[in-house]
C-alpha angles and dihedrals in degrees: 000000000000134000116260124218093264095052097263124116130234145139120288111254104236092207091057091047091050093047090050091050092049091049090052092047090048089050092049091048092047091049089048092051091046090052091047091049088054093051094044090048090051093051091045091052091051091049094049093045090052089056097056116114115236088246089062105258135113124211128176122195113272108219122191123150139305095266085086092055093043095048089049090056090046092051089051091050091048092051093040095239101120119143128190096235094053095044092050095047092047093047091050091055092047094049088050092060097049116116125234092258090057095257135111129226131208095231139021114284092006133130123273116276122216100211093042087051095052096046092049090047093052091046089053090050088053089052089054104263108148124232090237092057107112097239089047094047090051092052095046091047092053091048092054092048089056095053103275129248091327090069096051126102122275096254093056091053092048090057089049091048090057087069101034096257089118131026120250089216087065093057126084113263124247112185123204089225086084082085087073098055110108117232092260093057114092113254095022110151092260091060085074126078114262095256092049092044092053091050096041098052095060090040092061087063091049091047091051095046096041095195122197123197120197108274113233092213139356125261099210090135091068095058124083087219117013090196090056108026097166109039113195118264130209110256122235119260111288092234092057125090089241092050093047093053090044090057092044089055090052088054090050090053089057089047091052089063095049104031111138105255092220094052090044092051092050092048093050090049092051088051090049092051089049090052096047092046089058099048109120127230091260092054098254129113118237090340091274129106107229097061089045091054096049093042091055091050093045093049091046089053089054091056105268109150120230088244093054109117092242093052095041091051091047095050093046088050090057091055090059090064089063116104110199107207127210090252091062097254126125127228124191119219115216086212143350123237112198099137091047091045093046098050090044093049090048090054092045095051093043092049089048090060103264107153112263089232095049110138090240094056092044091052089049091051091048090052094046090049091051089054097056112125112226101173131078122266137180089299088073090070086078096028105037096160098044115109114236124245123134147100135260130214099243140050093264122019109119091157095062118036109169134223097229095056091045092056093048093045089055092050090049095048089052088062096055125084099216126190091229100047090165091063092047093047090051092051092048092050092053091048094049091048091051095048093049089051091053094061113127124233094261092059097257136098135242124203105257111357138034120245096000092157107121111150094210109070094063087055095061113109084229097060105071096120100089138287112349101179131062110226122169117281135200096237096052090041091050093051091050093048090050092051092048091051092050088051091056096255098111092123098042114114091243092059093040091054088052091050091049092052091048091053091048091053096052109126118242089248091056105258135098128240115253116222101177099024135042107292149272090354090057093043094048089044087055100045107041095059087049095052094046091046088054093054107269110142124232086248093063110118092237093054093046093050089049092052094048091050093049092047092049095056097045108127123242090252091060098254134102129235137164126193124226090241086076085085091065108020119049092208088072096054106125089356126114143089114308115263129187094238098047090045088054093050091053090048094051090057095045094046090049087051091057096253094128096128098040123113091246094060094042091052092047092051090047088053091054095049094045095051099046116114127238092260094054097258133108129230116231119169091168123100111242102164132068140206091184118005108260094343098070120022131190138206105202100198091203095054089078091061109035103044097047088048090052092051093046090047093054092043091055100032105023124234109314093221096041113128097027111144108229113237133208108244133151120263 
């Protein structure tokens, strides 16, 4: 018997005692997780600060797949500028990425890819590997089993056609006369996404010229039947879109034989002017490797000598995409991401408690301010009266600022206490105005252009290399809505239209599709913080469904992961090995939804603290970024640092902008 609080006596209720003990244990566990999160955040801050360049920027390696390296060697072979050291280093990297069955994949842990395997094989042949070598024989045997070169993508066969390993007549036609199409005509160059546009324009010259360099060897071992390398295929029905465009392509092949020479010459010169006008100050095109490669080839075919300033600058820019590794191998980046990495690192450090006037954050802000783009680019074709003001992804890409980077840079700058606040405010005002002006008709935002939604480019036989248009996406729209809300414009009609679009795009399962990150975990991690910043309460049905979905796909180890196969197979949605970046995205959504003290968040935070390495970083071999969903995957090496730190920071310190009352201001 024991005394009760009112003086009476009675037996202790064992259920109450058990509940009390569990509450105490839960509190102790939560306190332990919080303490571990603080320590992990401190280590991560130190690690990230140590990676900042003295100029103020951050940049992690951007890993894709070995087609970048293979095509670099093919380009050098085509131009006659191979050197043994580069070939040896590139071949070493390509061999190191080969899978046990002799194939190559496009992402870590992914399935073998035919076109990637063919290009890697040819590059190793150029490096001196012999067809009878075991690793080469395995690769060639697998290629034949998959249908040989004839079954590969168009871009692979274009590279092979440059050396006579494939017939130009057996490739889709891409006439340079496209340059004459006004912007209101279907399939004009501005109907294509900027990345495709920059690639297609130089390829119209290549397609017209049809060059063939002497092949250093044959590739009979990559055909199912060397005597008949391209067996005929049954065309699609004439009344289908595919059938229509196949027949259009046949007509264009006829036109190629009879095209007026004068008209073709004028068209190619127009394409060359377009290319040269868009070369960046660092010599590259659009800050990405593929357009640079094809632009160099196209201009060379028109007679530009390799010592011409345009060509020399272009080739030098390609060398800057090379990452020389400690083992002596050489990896080619498809792109470089300093602006994106810097704004995300700034957000992470600020949210983790680094003082807003810390020298590292001020240096980062200074560098980002200097990177602002204040001149029109290709986006102005659709928005001719919109004043410029935004940021690109790369070091140099003034023609193509993007909406996503601009939104995140604004969010980063708002976290910094800068000595020249008027300068910061002016840049933010320009960025906000530009982003608002780039809203598409449906209320959402794409990445580079407004209303880049034509249904025709993706249907061209030529365009089998991934997404070639730039429609609005939930992740970009979410970032813009979040930025507008933080800027006090949550109730403005522009923002409300964005919110309405996001709500309409929620998947039946509760998540949002991720266009630029993998996949529904990324999309949901981008949208939920935006909706709550804009004033939607955690009790809103859309937020509740998102929370339920995220909690339902949490892995047994406490983390989150989603495989790239989720883009093609529904069973993979929300499924995959836990990664630091994807765990952080899920946590950012749950924290924004007010779920900080739940079991799911506690387990997710514990996973981050337990998997952190001694130097404050995380390891992440899995690819969690995309260039094209499924077709071109990216491992951003800084994602594994900045997103976990942001999640830990908000868990420990809370959202720095939480509690702001949205105001009604003009946009």
